[in-house]
N, C-alpha and C positions, 0 to 999 in steps of 0.2 A: 183443279181439273173438272171437266164437264163429263157427265155420265152419258154414254151412247144408249139412250133409252127412247121410249115412246115420244116423249117430250122433245128431245132433240130431233128425232124424225120429223115430227110435225113442224118444227121451226125451220127445217131444211129439206123441203120437198124436192122430189125429183122433177125433172122437166115434165110437163103435162102431156098426155097422150091425146093427139088430134085424131078425130073420126076419119079425116080424109088423108091420113098419113099413107106414105108407101115405103118400100124398102130403103130407098135412097134418103128420103128425109129422115128415117130412124137412125141413120148414122151407118158408117162404113168403118169395121174394125179390122185392122191387119195385126195378126199375132206372128211373130218371128222367133224362132229358136228351135229347141229340140236337139236330139242327137240320134246316131244310129241305135245306141244301146237303149234309148227310151223313145220309141217312136210314138207312144201314146200321149206324151205330155202335151203336145200341142193340140191334140184332139180334145183333151180336158179343157184347156184354155179357150179353144175356138167354140166348143159347145156351150161352155159357160158364157161367152159373149153373146150368143144367140139367146140363151135362157135369160140373160140380163135385159134383152130387148133390142139389141143392134140388128139393123136391117140386113146388112151384108157383112159376111166374115170371110177374110182371106188369110190363108196360112202359108207362111215361107218357111220351109223345112229342108233338112239335108236332102240333097239330091237322091240318094239311095232309097229313101222311104217315101219320096213324094207321091208315087203312083198308089202305094199302100194307103197312105192318109187320104188321097183323093176318093178312093173307093169306099173307105170307112166313112167319110163325111161328104156325102154328095152334095150337101147344101152350100159347101165352101169352095171358093176358087183356091187352087193350090200352086205354089211357085217353088222351084227347086233352087236351092242355094248350094255353093260348093262346100266341100268339107276338107278337113285335114286327115293326116294319117291316123289319128286317133278316133276318127268317125264324129268329131265334133264340127261345128261351123267353123270354116277357115277364113283366111284373110281377105279373099276376093269377096267383096261385099256390094259391088256395083248394082247387081240385080236388086238387092234390098233397098239401096238408095233410090232406084228408080221407082220403087213401089210407094215410097212415103207420100208422094204428092197425090196418091189415089186413095188415101184414107182420111178419116176425121180422126182416128185415135190409133196408136200404135202400142202394142204390149210387146216389149223387147226383152228376151232372155229366157222364158220358161223352158224347162228342160236342158238348159245348157249346163255344162260342168266345167271343171277347172282348166280343161285342155282347150276349150273354145276360145276363139280369138275375140274376146269381148272388146278389146280396144279397136280392132278394125271395124266391128259391127257399129259400135257407138260413134266412132269417127264418121263413118259413111252417113249415118243418119243425121248427125249434128251439121254436116256440111251443106245439107239441103236448104233451099228456099221453101220452107215448110209451112208458111202461113201460121195458122193458129191450130195445127195439129196437137192433139193431147198425146202424152208420152208417158208410159209406165215402164220402169226398169226393174228387172228381177233377175236373180240368180247370178250367173257369171258376169252379166254386164254391170252389175252393181260393184264388182270388184275393180272394174276398169274406171268406174265414175270419178274416183278421187283425181284422176289425171285430166279431167275435163270440167272442173269446178266452173270456171269462167263461162265456158260455151253452154253448160247446163243452165246457169243463172240468166243467160241471155235468151233462153228458149222462150218463144213468144206464147205458146199454148200452155195448158194445164200440165204440170208435171208431178208424178207420183213415184216414190221410191218405196220398195216393200221388203226390207231386210228382216231377217230373223236374227237372233243375237249374234251368231257367228259372222253372218254377213254384215251386221252393223259394225263389228269390230274391225272388219276390212274396209268398210266404207269410210269410217272415221280414223282408221289406222290408229287404233288404240288397243289396249289389252282387254281381254274378254271380261275381267273383273270391273271395268269401268263402264260396262254397258248396263245402263239403267234408264227408267223413262226420261230422265232430264236431257240424256244424250240425244233423244229424238228431236227435242227443240233445237239443240245446237246444230244437228244435221240439217233440219228444215231451213234454218237461217243461213248455213253455209252454202247449200245448193239451191236455195230459192224454191223449195219443193214441199208438197205434203209428203210426210214421211210416216210410214206405218212401222212400229217396232212390234213384230209378231211374237207371239209366245202363248203360254196358258192365259194370260191377259194381253190385251193389244192396246197400244197407245197410238194415237194419231196426232202428229203435230204439224201445224202450218204456220209460216212466217206470221207474227203479229196477232195470233189467235190463241185462245186458251187450249191446252191439250185435251183431247177427248179420250175416255177410257172406256173400254169394252171388257167386261168381266170373263169373257171366253165362252166358246161353245161346247167345252168338255174335252176329255181326253181322246175321245174317238176321233177327232179331227187331226190328231197328231199321227198321220198316216201318209204314205206316199201319194202324191198328186194332189193333196189338200191345197198346197199353195198355188199350183197351177190353175185350179178352179177359182180360188180367190182373185187371182191376177186376171182371169178371164171376165169374172163378174164386174170387177172395177173397170176394166177396159170396155166392157159393153155399155156401162153407164156413162163413161167419158164420151163414147162415140155418139151416144144420145144426146149429148150437149150438157151433161152435169158438170159442174166445176170440180176442181180437183178435190177439195175437202168433202163435198157433198157425195161424190162417187166413192171416195175411200170409206166414208162413214157408213153409207148405205150397203156397200159391199162387205165390209166387215161384220156388220150387223146380220145381213142375209145369210152369209156363210156360217156365222156362229149359231144363228137360230136353227139353221137346217141341221147342224151337228146336235143341238139340243133335242130337236124332234126326232132324229134317228136314234139317239140314245135311248129314248122312250120306246119307239116302235121296233128297234132291232136288238140293241144291247148297248151298254156304255161304250165298249170298244168293239171292233171287229167288222163295222160296216166299211164300205169302200169309198174312195173319193168321188168316184162316179155316181154313186148314190145320192151325193148331195146335189147334183145337177137338177134333178126333177123338182127339188123343193124350192128352188131359187124363184121360178116365176110366181108361185104362190105366195111367197113371202114379199115379194116386191110390188105385186100388182093386184092383190086381192084384199 
């Protein structure tokens, strides 16, 4: 295994910042997901994308909360998606499909629960002529991914999967006791993706590459919304043009180091996921 440390960061730099860049050249990030019961999840992911340097952020959210989200984040374009009876994203996914060609990176799934129609969402995205769009899958969409192995392996752009141990068991259709670092390698090869196995430690596996290990940012990051922030940071870096492994590595590192800093300035636990957001630009770009 390779340690995710300063040496790794130096060997795997982020895309350079050009002085004459603008918001379009810095990348367009689309984040799709959420539920009526968790209207703030996409706000965390969307702001994280901006904090990671994306030039534009679009949010595709359940229709009943679209106006609320738009007012709360005036920097983002907001699109309404149909919901089912449980207040989760429903099977009508054409609006989402139409948005894919308008982004450089798509983060699909933050804030979605077990009642979301992950199959319909993923099917709609995978059916598009999407060029080199980067794709990150999270939450309920991960549970649908085993039924789309061939389609995901054929995805032409960078592909990142972000399961915690419970989601990894669903992703690999195995018992929870079988989830260990080695299974991240198996998942990476099966899906042709960069796979994060999140936990107190995080392992990052990519096909044909050594596993990267990050020791963790501390127990304070084990809080609601933390994963939504991580997904948004990685998505923002993908939108900027980083490859899958580079975006995943820098995203995990920045998220974890933000947790370490807050553990010192606030307390080991008790800080909020949204407090991580302001630490991200300083860690990535200073």
